[in-house]
C-alpha positions in Angstrom: -5.6 14.3 13.7 -8.9 15.2 12.0 -10.9 12.1 10.6 -12.0 13.5 6.7 -13.9 10.5 6.1 -17.8 9.4 6.5 -17.7 6.2 7.9 -16.1 4.5 11.4 -14.0 1.9 9.1 -12.3 4.8 7.5 -11.3 6.5 11.3 -9.8 2.9 12.2 -7.7 3.7 9.3 -5.9 6.8 9.6 -3.1 6.1 11.6 -2.3 2.7 9.7 0.5 3.8 7.8 2.4 5.7 10.7 4.9 3.0 11.3 7.9 1.9 9.3 10.6 -0.8 10.4 13.5 -1.7 9.1 16.7 -3.9 9.7 20.4 -2.6 10.5 23.4 -4.0 9.9 24.2 -7.7 10.4 24.3 -7.1 13.9 21.0 -7.5 14.9 19.2 -4.6 15.4 16.7 -2.4 13.7 15.3 1.0 12.9 11.5 1.7 14.0 10.2 5.1 12.3 7.1 6.2 13.6 5.2 9.3 12.6 3.9 11.0 15.9 1.1 13.8 16.3 3.2 16.5 17.8 6.0 19.4 16.8 8.2 16.6 16.1 7.8 14.7 13.2 9.1 11.4 13.5 9.9 9.0 16.4 13.3 7.3 15.7 14.5 4.2 17.8 17.4 1.7 17.5 16.5 -1.8 18.9 17.4 -5.3 19.3 15.9 -7.7 16.2 16.2 -10.9 15.0 15.7 -11.3 11.6 15.7 -9.4 8.0 13.1 -6.7 7.4 13.8 -4.8 4.5 10.7 -3.4 2.5 8.0 -5.6 4.3 4.8 -4.3 5.0 4.2 -2.9 8.5 0.7 -3.8 10.8 -0.5 -1.6 12.8 -3.9 -0.9 14.9 -6.0 2.0 14.5 -4.1 4.3 17.1 -0.8 3.6 15.2 0.3 1.4 17.9 3.2 -0.9 15.9 1.7 -4.6 16.0 4.3 -6.5 13.7 5.7 -7.2 10.1 6.1 -9.8 7.6 9.6 -10.1 5.9 8.3 -13.0 3.5 9.6 -15.6 5.3 7.6 -15.5 8.7 4.7 -13.0 10.0 6.5 -11.4 13.7 4.8 -9.5 16.1 5.7 -6.1 17.8 8.5 -8.1 20.0 10.2 -10.2 17.6 7.5 -13.5 18.0 6.7 -15.4 15.3 3.0 -15.1 15.0 0.7 -18.3 15.6 1.0 -19.9 12.5 3.2 -17.0 11.0 6.0 -19.1 9.5 6.6 -20.1 6.4 4.9 -17.0 4.6 6.9 -17.3 1.4 5.2 -18.5 -1.9 7.1 -19.6 -4.7 10.2 -21.0 -6.3 12.1 -18.3 -6.1 11.8 -17.0 -2.4 11.8 -20.5 -1.4 15.2 -21.5 -3.1 16.8 -19.0 -1.6 16.2 -19.4 1.7 17.7 -22.8 1.8 21.0 -20.7 1.7 20.0 -18.5 4.1 19.9 -18.1 8.3 16.4 -19.3 9.8 15.5 -15.6 10.7 16.8 -13.8 7.0 14.0 -13.2 5.0 13.3 -10.8 2.1 12.1 -7.4 1.5 8.9 -7.4 -0.9 8.2 -3.8 -1.7 5.5 -3.4 -4.3 4.4 -7.7 -3.9 2.8 -7.2 -0.8 0.5 -4.9 1.6 -2.2 -4.9 4.2 -5.5 -3.5 4.5 -7.7 -3.6 8.0 -10.7 -4.8 7.9 -11.5 -4.2 11.8 -9.8 -3.8 15.0 -9.1 -7.7 15.1 -8.3 -8.9 11.5 -6.3 -7.4 8.6 -6.0 -9.0 5.1 -2.5 -9.5 3.9 -1.7 -9.5 0.4 1.0 -10.7 -1.7 2.2 -12.0 -5.0 4.2 -15.0 -5.4 8.1 -15.0 -6.2 8.9 -17.1 -9.1 11.6 -17.2 -12.0 10.8 -16.9 -15.5 13.2 -18.6 -18.4 14.7 -16.8 -21.1 15.0 -13.2 -20.0 18.6 -12.1 -20.0 20.9 -9.6 -17.6 18.9 -10.8 -14.7 20.7 -9.8 -11.5 20.7 -13.2 -10.0 22.9 -15.7 -12.2 20.3 -18.4 -12.3 20.7 -21.2 -15.3 18.0 -23.4 -16.8 18.7 -25.2 -19.9 21.7 -22.5 -20.4 19.1 -19.4 -20.0 19.3 -17.1 -17.1 15.9 -16.4 -15.3 14.3 -13.1 -14.0 11.2 -12.8 -11.1 7.6 -12.6 -11.8 4.5 -14.1 -10.0 2.2 -16.8 -11.0 0.0 -16.1 -8.4 -1.9 -13.5 -5.7 -2.7 -15.1 -2.5 -4.1 -13.3 0.9 -3.7 -14.5 4.3 -6.0 -13.1 7.2 -4.3 -12.4 10.1 -6.1 -12.0 13.6 -5.4 -10.2 16.9 -6.6 -12.2 19.9 -7.7 -10.5 23.4 -3.7 -11.1 24.3 -2.9 -8.7 21.8 -1.0 -11.5 20.1 -1.3 -12.0 16.5 -2.6 -15.4 14.9 -3.6 -16.8 11.6 -6.1 -19.5 11.2 -4.8 -22.5 9.0 -7.7 -22.2 6.8 -6.7 -18.7 6.2 -3.3 -18.8 5.4 -2.1 -18.7 1.5 -5.6 -18.2 -0.1 -5.2 -18.3 -3.5 -7.2 -15.3 -5.2 -5.9 -15.2 -8.6 -4.2 -18.0 -10.5 -2.2 -16.2 -13.3 1.1 -14.8 -14.6 1.8 -11.3 -12.9 4.6 -8.3 -13.2 6.5 -8.2 -9.9 6.7 -5.6 -7.4 3.3 -4.3 -8.9 0.5 -5.0 -6.4 -1.4 -2.0 -6.2 -4.1 -1.0 -3.4 -6.3 2.4 -4.1 -9.7 3.3 -2.1 -12.9 3.0 -4.2 -14.7 6.7 -5.0 -17.3 5.8 -2.5 -14.7 5.6 0.3 -15.9 2.3 1.8 -14.3 0.0 -0.7 -10.3 -0.7 -2.0 -9.6 -1.5 -5.6 -6.5 -4.4 -6.1 -5.1 -3.8 -9.4 -2.1 -6.2 -10.3 -0.9 -6.1 -13.7 -0.3 -9.2 -15.9 3.2 -10.5 -17.2 2.1 -11.7 -20.7 -0.4 -9.0 -21.7 -1.0 -5.2 -21.5 -4.0 -6.4 -19.1 -4.5 -6.1 -14.9 -6.6 -8.1 -13.1 -8.9 -6.3 -10.3 -10.4 -7.3 -7.2 -12.6 -5.2 -5.2 -12.4 -5.6 -1.3 -15.7 -4.1 0.6 -15.5 -3.4 4.3 -16.9 -6.6 5.5 -14.1 -8.5 4.0 -16.0 -9.6 1.2 -13.5 -10.0 -2.2 -14.9 -10.0 -5.4 -13.0 -10.4 -8.8 -14.0 -8.1 -11.2 -13.2 -8.0 -15.6 -9.8 -7.4 -16.4 -9.1 -3.9 -17.4 -6.4 -2.4 -20.0 -3.4 -1.4 -18.3 -0.1 -0.9 -20.0 1.8 -2.4 -22.9 5.3 -1.9 -20.8 4.7 -5.7 -19.8 7.9 -7.4 -20.5 9.5 -9.4 -17.4 13.2 -8.2 -17.4 13.3 -5.5 -14.7 15.4 -4.7 -11.8 12.4 -2.7 -9.4 9.2 -1.4 -9.8 7.7 1.6 -8.0 4.1 3.5 -8.1 2.1 6.3 -6.4 -1.5 7.3 -6.2 -2.0 11.0 -6.2 -4.1 12.2 -2.3 -6.9 12.2 -4.3 -6.6 9.1 -6.4 -6.9 11.0 -9.9 -3.5 9.9 -11.3 -1.4 7.1 -10.9 2.5 7.6 -11.6 4.6 4.3 -12.2 8.7 3.4 -12.5 9.9 0.6 -14.0 13.7 0.3 -14.0 14.9 -1.8 -17.1 17.8 -4.4 -16.5 18.3 -5.5 -20.1 19.0 -2.2 -20.9 21.7 -0.9 -18.3 18.8 -0.3 -15.6 16.7 2.5 -18.2 14.3 4.2 -16.5 10.6 4.2 -17.8 7.8 6.4 -16.6 4.4 6.2 -16.8 1.5 8.6 -16.1 -1.8 7.6 -15.9 -5.5 9.1 -15.0 -7.5 6.7 -12.4 -11.2 6.3 -12.6 -11.8 5.3 -8.8 -15.3 4.3 -9.5 -14.5 2.3 -12.0 -11.4 1.2 -11.1 -9.8 1.7 -14.6 -6.9 3.6 -16.3 -5.7 5.6 -19.2 -2.0 6.4 -20.0 -1.6 9.8 -20.7 2.4 9.8 -20.9 4.9 7.3 -21.6 8.6 8.4 -21.5 12.1 7.5 -20.2 14.9 9.5 -18.0 18.5 9.4 -18.6 20.8 7.4 -16.4 22.3 8.5 -13.2 25.9 7.6 -12.8 25.6 6.2 -9.6 22.9 3.8 -8.1 20.6 3.8 -11.3 18.9 0.2 -10.3 16.3 1.4 -8.3 14.1 4.8 -7.6 10.5 5.4 -6.3 7.5 8.3 -7.3 5.4 10.2 -4.9 3.3 12.7 -4.9 2.7 16.1 -2.8 -0.4 16.7 -0.6 -2.2 18.6 -3.4 -1.3 16.4 -6.2 -0.5 18.7 -7.8 3.5 18.2 -7.7 5.1 14.8 -8.5 8.4 13.6 -7.3 10.6 11.2 -8.8 14.0 10.0 -7.1 16.5 7.8 -9.0 19.9 7.4 -7.3 22.0 10.5 -7.3 18.7 13.2 -8.2 15.5 14.0 -7.5 13.0 15.3 -10.5 9.5 17.7 -9.6 6.9 18.2 -12.2 4.1 20.4 -12.1 1.4 17.7 -13.5 -0.8 21.1 -14.0 1.6 22.1 -16.5 0.6 20.9 -20.1 4.2 19.8 -21.0 5.5 18.8 -17.6 7.3 16.2 -18.4 9.9 18.5 -20.3 9.6 21.1 -17.6 11.0 18.8 -15.1 12.9 20.6 -12.7 15.9 18.8 -10.4 15.2 19.7 -7.0 18.3 17.7 -5.8 21.2 16.8 -6.5 23.7 14.2 -4.8 26.4 16.4 -3.2 29.4 13.6 -3.1 29.2 13.1 0.4 30.4 9.8 1.5 29.6 7.5 4.7 32.6 5.7 4.9 32.5 4.4 1.0 28.8 4.7 0.5 26.9 7.4 -0.9 23.5 8.3 0.5 21.6 8.9 -2.8 17.4 9.1 -3.3 15.2 5.8 -3.2 12.1 5.1 -1.8 9.6 8.3 -0.8 7.2 8.3 2.2 4.6 11.2 1.7 3.7 11.5 6.3 0.5 13.1 7.5 1.9 16.7 7.5 2.7 17.0 4.0 6.4 16.1 3.9 8.3 13.6 1.9 10.7 11.8 3.8 13.2 10.2 1.0 15.3 7.1 2.1 18.9 6.2 1.3 19.6 3.8 -1.6 22.0 1.9 -0.1 23.0 1.3 3.8 23.8 4.3 5.4 22.2 6.1 8.2 21.0 9.0 6.7 17.3 10.2 5.8 16.7 13.1 3.4 13.3 15.7 3.7 11.5 17.2 1.2 9.8 19.8 3.4 7.1 21.9 1.2 6.3 19.4 -1.4 3.4 21.7 -2.6 5.8 24.5 -3.8 8.0 24.4 -6.8 11.4 24.1 -7.6 14.2 25.3 -4.8 10.8 26.6 -2.8 10.0 23.0 -1.6 13.1 23.4 0.4 14.7 19.6 0.0 17.0 18.9 2.9 19.9 16.8 2.4 20.8 14.4 4.9 17.9 15.8 7.4 17.7 12.6 9.4 20.8 10.9 10.6 19.7 7.3 12.6 21.0 7.0 16.0 23.4 4.7 15.0 26.7 4.6 15.9 29.2 4.1 12.9 32.5 2.4 15.2 29.7 -0.3 16.1 27.3 -0.2 13.2 30.1 0.0 10.3 27.8 -0.8 7.2 25.0 1.7 8.6 21.6 0.7 8.5 19.8 -0.9 5.9 17.0 1.5 4.9 16.7 0.9 1.3 12.9 -0.3 0.8 9.9 1.1 2.1 6.9 -1.0 2.8 3.7 -0.6 0.3 2.0 2.2 2.0 -2.0 2.0 0.6 -3.5 5.1 0.9 -5.4 5.1 3.9 -5.9 8.6 4.2 -7.9 8.9 0.8 -11.4 10.6 1.1 -14.4 9.7 -0.6 -15.1 11.5 -3.4 -17.4 15.0 -3.1 -19.2 14.9 -6.6 -21.8 12.3 -7.1 -20.1 9.6 -8.7 -20.9 5.8 -10.0 -20.9 3.3 -7.0 -21.2 0.5 -9.1 -19.4 -1.2 -12.0 -22.5 -0.7 -14.6 -22.3 3.2 -13.6 -25.8 3.2 -12.2 -26.3 6.2 -9.4 -26.8 5.4 -5.7 -29.9 4.9 -4.4 -31.1 8.6 -2.7 -34.6 7.1 -2.2 -33.0 4.4 0.9 -33.7 6.3 3.9 -33.2 5.1 7.9 -36.0 6.7 9.9 -36.1 8.5 12.6 -32.7 9.4 12.7 -31.5 10.0 15.3 -33.7 7.3 16.8 -34.0 4.8 19.7 -34.1 1.0 19.8 -36.0 0.6 16.2 -35.3 1.9 13.0 -37.1 1.6 9.9 -35.4 0.9 6.8 -37.3 2.0 3.3 -36.9 1.3 -0.5 -34.3 -1.5 0.2 -35.8 -4.6 -0.7 -33.4 -7.2 -1.8 -30.5 -5.6 -0.3 -27.8 -6.9 1.7 -27.0 -5.1 5.0 -23.9 -4.8 7.1 -24.3 -2.7 10.5 -20.5 -1.4 11.8 -20.3 0.4 15.0 -18.1 3.7 15.4 -15.2 0.9 16.6 -15.5 -0.8 12.9 -17.2 -4.0 14.1 -19.5 -5.6 12.5 -23.0 -5.5 14.9 -25.7 -7.0 12.8 -25.6 -8.4 9.3 -28.9 -9.1 7.5 -30.8 -9.2 3.8 -33.8 -7.2 3.5 -36.7 -9.1 1.8 -37.8 -8.6 -1.8 -41.3 -8.3 -1.0 -40.7 -5.2 1.9 -40.5 -2.0 1.2 -40.6 -1.2 4.9 -38.5 -2.7 7.4 -37.7 -2.3 10.9 -34.6 -3.4 12.6 -34.0 -3.9 16.2 -31.1 -2.2 18.1 -32.4 -2.7 21.3 -28.9 -4.4 22.1 -26.8 -2.0 20.3 -25.1 0.9 23.1 -26.1 4.6 22.2 -23.6 5.9 19.3 -22.8 6.2 15.9 -23.7 3.4 13.7 -22.9 2.8 9.8 -25.5 0.8 7.4 -23.6 -0.6 4.5 -25.9 -1.7 1.9 -25.4 -3.7 -1.4 -27.8 -5.0 -3.8 -28.3 -8.5 -5.2 -25.4 -8.0 -7.6 -22.8 -7.3 -5.1 -21.5 -4.2 -6.9 -24.2 -1.3 -5.9 -23.0 -0.4 -2.4 -24.9 2.4 -0.5 -23.8 3.7 2.6 -26.3 5.5 5.6 -25.2 7.0 8.9 -27.5 6.6 11.8 -27.6 7.9 15.1 -28.8 5.7 18.4 -29.4 8.3 20.8 
């Protein structure tokens, strides 16, 4: 597999989304799905597993090997052990209330409410929002009452847990790094979005608010530093009554699609399409509309882009729609590329829900209910029937006699766009719109034990090796235009200098080769 990014940090990211694991029926098995670099696209296994896994973020190492997962209740390693200090991961009244009535190994799906990004070989950042209940919203699926009013879910905080990997490849969490409150506000449920910044180094984390049209923004730097930025204007679709919410960034990050399923209007599907400014981390909505209901399973859905970003797919129960966003009237001219054919697995219909764009460009489509089938869009970058949708392309290795309810694969994890490239064109690397400092240079390059850094006075500098590990960290004094760095303790190879000015916003990257 070719690594397209400029830095070692991004090379490490390339295979983090190669794995997906989900629970089977109540008999206690699980399905593990791994993309592999071979003629075959997927490796699928059924194995023994104790606990609920549905819709949880999957943790993988830089080679795509499965490390573990979090099911809201606990953080588990790759063989099903609770990680060290990985218990009691749930935050908020709603999930903790439900856990009182569930078996000790049962968790909850958290698609769109939880996601992870790698910081290095040995540390992962797990971001997640709380799950609360809101008073006064009607028609919520779970019939909790308070003062005569039904409740619906929302989030009242965004949290971070730093997950570490020790020398024995065991996941662990330090007590001081668990449930770190990043934002104390009311947010929309299942709406945590991560996208690469234009420089290809940082991550934008965007989460819409529940009481107004704003969204909060965080900027996560490759050294693990997190900055709170100003709120942005996001969307007026911020009511809290919903059954589900899903979103997807186009592969180049230029567009953001969002699908909201409203339960107060008998599962109306609200669709929004935005342009996304990866430099500034801001959105501009270019379309707001809705889809008619489908007769079966209208309570969920998903959106996904083709590899080129030209075609957008929307899965809603019985149908999958395709839009060509290069067409000025793409919403009206949308095409139905898939229609449920009436097939039933026992009494269940393997309909269309979560979508996963694989590294080979194909799109895998989950069933919307507990059946052992998955579907394929084989050529997503072609229009209409040419995209070659294949209904029930995969039957998971499940014995229907022993697993009468099939496999619960109705929720995919929140896969951040790990393979998103940095923008090729010059772009602001600061929120204020300044251009990168072309005058900052390293010389000689390639070089030996000592390298000179010029025109970087006042900058904080982090040096990463080709394995993504930080080797050096220092600050260039304000009165030194020429600054020498000793690399005599470092092995020959490629190194990446990440420089940030005193504001913490202006980021410059320089590649250096030690002979």
